[in-house]
N, C-alpha and C positions, 0 to 999 in steps of 0.2 A: 502493501500500500503506499510504503515511504517512497519506492522508488517510483511508484505511478506520479505518488505526488510531486516529486522532483521534476521529473520528466515534463509535467504540466504547466510549472515554474518556469522551466525552460522554454517551452514552447511559447508561451506569453511571453516573454522576454522578448524571445524571436521577433514574435510577431510584432511586436510593439517598435521592433527595431527597426525591420523592412518598411513599417507605417511609417516611422520618423525620416526614411532615406526618401520612401515613395512622395513624402510633401516637403521637397526640395528640389530647384535646379541649378543646373551648372551653367553660367553666361559668363563670356566676353562684353565688354562694351567699349565702346570706343568715345560715348561720352565725357565730358568733365565727370569729375567726381561726387562732388556737390549734387548735379544732376542724374546722375545715375541712383545715387542715395534716395530722394527725392522720390525719384520713378517706382523702385524695387521695395523702399520700402511700404509706399502705399498698396505696392502689389501684393507683400505679404501681409500688411493689417486690412483688407480685402479678403484675401483667399486663403490665408493660412500657410500659404506655400513659400517658403523661405529662397531667396535668391542668393546663390552663393556667386559673387560674381569678381570678375576683374578687371582693371581697365588697363586696357592696351590701346596704342597709336594704331590707327587702319593697317598699315603696312605691318606692323608688329600683329596683327590678329590673324591675317591671312597665313603670314609665315608660321605661328602657331598651328594655326588650323594643319596647316600642311606637315608640318613634322609629327603632330598626333593622329596623322589621318589614320592608321591601324587601330588606333587606342582614345579616340577623344575625350578632352575632359571636361568639355561645356559641351552644351546641347541648343544653346542661341545665342546668335551675336546679333545685338542690338547698338546701332550707330555707326558711324563710319560712313566715309564717300561710298558713293555708292560703287565707283569702279572697282573699288576691292570687293564688292559683294559680286560683282559681275566678273571679275578675273578667279574668284574661290568658287562660282559655279562651273567655270569652264575647267577647273583644276578638278572637279568631281569632289568639292568640299561641304556642299551644302547639300541642301533636299527641297523638292517643290513642295509646297503646302497653301491650300485655297481656304482662305480664311472666310467665314460669312460676313466679315467686315472691310476686305478690301476694296469692294465696287465702293466704298466715300473715297478712295485716292483716286486721279484722275488716272487712266490707262497708261499714258506716257510717262509716268513716274512709278509703274509697277514691272516687272520681269513678264515677259508675255508666256512664260511657261512655270511661272511664280515662284521662280528661286529667292526673288527678293522683293520686296516693296519697298518706295522710300516714305519716311517722315517727315523730312522737311528740306527746304531748299535754303540754302545759305550764298551771297555773292563774296567774292574775293576782295579785299579792299587793301586800305593801308590806315596805319593809327600811328601818331605821332603824339609824343608828349609835348605839351604845347610850352612848358618851363624850359626844360631841358632844351627845345628844339632854340627858344630864344637866347639863352645863354651861350649856345654854338653857334648861333648865326644862321640857322636853319629855316626854312618856310617849310611847312605840310608838303609831300609830295603830292602829286594831282594827277600823274600819270607814270605810266610806265615806263617811258623817257627819263624822266624827270629823277628816276631811281639811279642812273647811270653817269650823273652830273658829279664831277670831283669833291665838290661839298659834302657828297655821301659816302664817299668812302669810309669804309669800318663803321660805318652809324646804321644800318640797316641789319633786322634780325630774321630769319626765315627757318621752317624748319626742313629736316633732311629729304628730300622726295622719295627714299628708299626704304624708310619708317611711314612716312607720313603722307596720306592720302591728300592733305590739304597741300604741301608741295609739288606733289605730282600733278594736280590741279593747277598751277602756277605753270609749271611747261607747257602743260595743253593749250592754255589760254594763251599763253605766247605764240605760239605754233599757229592760233587762230586769228592772233592779231595780225601776223605777217603771212596771213592767207595759205596756210599749209605748208610755207618755207622751211625745212627743217633745220638747211643750214643758217640762214639769220636768226632761228630759232635759238640755235647753239652758241651762235657770235652772241648773241644777247645776253644767254645764259652766263657765259665765260665774263663777259662786262660786268653783269650785276654781282657775279663772284668777287669782286674787286670792292663791292659797297657792303656786302656782309660778312659784319663781323663773326658769327658762327650760326651753324645749324644745327638746331634743335630737334630734339625727338620728336615732340609734338607739336602739331599745327598751333595748337593756343598758348603755348608757351612764349613764343617772341611777343604777343601782346602784353603778358602778363608782365614780363619783364621791362617793356616801353611804361606800364601802369604805375610801377615804382621809380622808374626813373634811370634805368640801369643801362637804358639803349634808346636812344631818341626814336627810330621811325622800325616798325616792323610790317610784317606781310601776315595776312592770316582772312580769316573769315569776319564778316563785319558783325554778325551776332555776337562773338565772343567779343568784340570789341564794346558792341553797344553797351553788353551787361558791364562792363568796365567802366565805362563813362558814366552810365548810371547810379554804380557804388561810389563816385565822387574821385575818379580817376582824372588830374587835369589834363584828356587826351581828345584831340582831333581825328576824326573820320573822313577819310577822302576815298573816294571810288575812281578808280585809273579812268581817265577821258576816252583814251583808246577804244574801251570795253574790258570786259570782265566777266570771267567764269564766277560756277556755281556749284556748289556740292549739290548732291541728293542724297543726304545721309540716309541710311537706309538698314533693313533688317531682313537676317535671315534664318531658317534651321540649319542646324548643324548636322551632315550626314552620318549617321549610326548615334549619335549622340545617347546618353547614358539615362536622359529623363525627357523621352519623346512626348510623353504625355503632359508632363506640366508644362515642356518646353511649346506646345502649342495652347495651352491652358494663358502662357505669360505673351506671346504672339498676340492672341487674340484680344486680349485684356489692352494691351499697349495700342492697338487700335481702333480699342473703345472711345465713350466720350470722357471717362474721366483723366485717362492716363493721355487724349489730345490735348485736353487744356491745361496739364502740366506743362506739357511739350509748347504748346501756344505761349506759356509767359517767358520762355527761355530765349526771345527776341529773334527766334527764328522768323520763319515764314511756313509755317506747317500747311500739309499736303492734306490732308484729309477734312472734308466738309464738315465733320464733327467740330473742329477744332475751334477755338476763339484766339484767333489772332492777337498779339501782345500789339497796341496802337504806336509803340516808339521804336516799333522794327522795321527797318529796310523792307522795301517789298521791290519784286523783280520790277514792276511797273517805273520805280523810281529810279534803276541805273539802265545804262547803256551794259548790255551783256552781250559777250559772242556767241555765234551758233555753233554749239557744243555736239560733237557727235559723240556721244556716251559709250557707245559699242566701239567705236575705231580707236576710243580713247583706252578700253579694255583690254582691246585686242595686240594694241601695240604698247602696253605698256612695260614687259618684260623688255624690250628693245630698247626703248627709248630712255628705261631707267640704268642698262648697261654702259649706254652710251655716257650719260648724263656721269656716272661711276668713273669711267676711262677718261673723261676730257675734264671732269671739273672736280668732282669728289674726292678722288683718288690723287689728286695734285697740292689737297690742303695741307 
């Protein structure tokens, strides 16, 4: 009898352990940490499902998924430039999923085969610390051409395109500015390198450095910059006059993830009204019609954008990054 009772206790403990494990989901996210925490904490509060998340830059997330392909450690990837998600799809790292809420997002911002879906859009821009710039005799740059001027030598910060989707978007944007001419594009990137003091791992890092006065100018996404300005940083945000690129921050399920059921629950929840309103507060341009846009955020209608071919950008990413590394990154 004692043996039966002991086995019963062990069985209950095992069942409880399995249940606890079932009520969690592993996630990689490219959202800034405070934003990711806000989103995932609310999901846990409403569903009881804990999100075990890790913040990675877009390129890092893709590399991690590729390295873990045989044994995925995450089941969902939330945020990150859409090009990384497109590349991950091509490498067989993600899985298709048709959410009942996907139709709230315009078709041009979701994968035709349902491998990824866009969450929000954000244009590239420049952020300038007005106090530091004044002390150094600089004016906020208003064009891509401005960044090549001698006075900006060593005064600009941007992410490394091999780790950041933001920075890769800079390369593709310059290519569109030059009408697809890659020689002119890389000539520009080499000249821009003279103005760059350092390449950060994350796309948002440069703006934070500008906000605290560590560097006068940085390139990044406008929504990250607006947040810094709203929080009181002495900064001015400008959009390049020749035209700018933009990200489509996206979400994908990881192929063969360990928590597919809860990953789909999180995926659906993020596309729902509560999560979309949270995303709308982040100064981005939300894509779902369920979301409420923050009135101080930039809209694509407010800026001149280049005409991006996202599929081309994704298909040529490896080649362009190899060229950037060979001609620029390796020479730093």
